[in-house]
C-alpha positions as CSV (number, residue, x, y, z in Angstrom):
1,M,103.7,92.1,76.6
2,R,102.7,90.9,80.1
3,V,105.3,93.2,81.7
4,V,103.9,96.2,79.8
5,L,100.4,95.4,81.0
6,F,101.5,94.8,84.5
7,A,103.4,98.2,84.5
8,M,100.3,100.0,83.2
9,A,98.1,98.4,85.9
10,L,100.6,99.5,88.6
11,I,100.6,103.1,87.2
12,C,96.8,103.3,87.1
13,S,96.3,101.9,90.6
14,A,98.9,104.3,92.0
15,G,97.0,107.2,90.4
16,L,93.7,106.1,91.9
17,A,95.2,105.7,95.3
18,Q,96.7,109.2,95.2
19,A,93.5,110.7,93.9
20,A,91.5,109.4,96.9
21,D,93.6,111.3,99.4
22,T,91.4,114.3,100.1
23,C,90.3,116.3,103.1
24,K,87.0,114.4,103.0
25,T,88.6,111.0,103.0
26,K,91.0,112.1,105.8
27,A,88.1,113.2,108.1
28,V,88.0,110.1,110.3
29,D,88.4,109.6,114.0
30,K,91.1,107.5,115.7
31,N,88.9,104.4,115.4
32,G,88.5,104.9,111.6
33,K,84.9,106.1,111.7
34,P,83.9,109.1,109.6
35,L,83.6,112.4,111.5
36,V,80.2,114.1,111.8
37,G,78.9,117.5,112.8
38,A,81.2,120.1,114.3
39,A,84.2,117.7,114.3
40,L,83.8,117.2,110.5
41,T,83.4,120.9,109.9
42,S,86.5,121.7,112.0
43,S,88.6,119.0,110.2
44,I,87.5,120.2,106.8
45,N,88.2,123.9,107.6
46,K,91.7,123.0,109.0
47,C,92.5,120.8,106.0
48,T,91.3,123.5,103.6
49,K,93.5,126.1,105.3
50,D,96.5,123.9,105.1
51,A,95.8,123.0,101.5
52,T,95.5,126.7,100.6
53,A,98.8,127.5,102.2
54,A,100.5,124.6,100.4
55,C,98.9,125.4,97.0
56,E,99.9,129.1,97.3
57,A,103.5,128.0,98.0
58,S,103.5,125.7,95.0
59,A,102.0,128.2,92.6
60,K,104.9,128.4,90.1
61,S,105.2,128.6,86.4
62,K,107.0,126.1,84.2
63,D,110.1,128.4,84.5
64,G,110.0,128.2,88.3
65,K,108.8,131.8,88.6
66,P,106.0,132.5,91.1
67,L,102.5,133.0,89.5
68,V,100.8,136.3,90.1
69,G,97.3,137.7,89.5
70,A,94.6,135.7,87.8
71,A,96.9,132.8,87.1
72,K,97.8,132.3,90.7
73,T,94.1,132.6,91.7
74,S,93.0,130.1,89.2
75,Y,95.8,127.6,90.1
76,T,95.2,128.0,93.8
77,K,91.4,127.5,93.4
78,K,91.8,124.3,91.4
79,C,94.6,123.0,93.7
80,V,92.5,123.6,96.8
81,S,89.4,122.1,95.2
82,D,91.4,118.9,94.3
83,A,92.8,118.7,97.8
84,V,89.5,119.2,99.6
85,G,87.6,116.8,97.3
86,S,84.7,119.0,96.3
């Protein structure tokens, strides 16, 4: 029973750690302080551009075929939104 509870705790904590990895959480300087102003805007824009490219490349159906039309647009919009942290 303890093993099952421990495994569930590990799975939940891994999911939370992964969910926190967004463009907004990555927008920090080399000293670990949050970016502000133009630096923040630039960082978010670059991260959004990179996320859009990655999401468009990964837009595939369950069969492995590329998504097209509204399905691709919907998938890409949600994927980018999740990556940016809106």
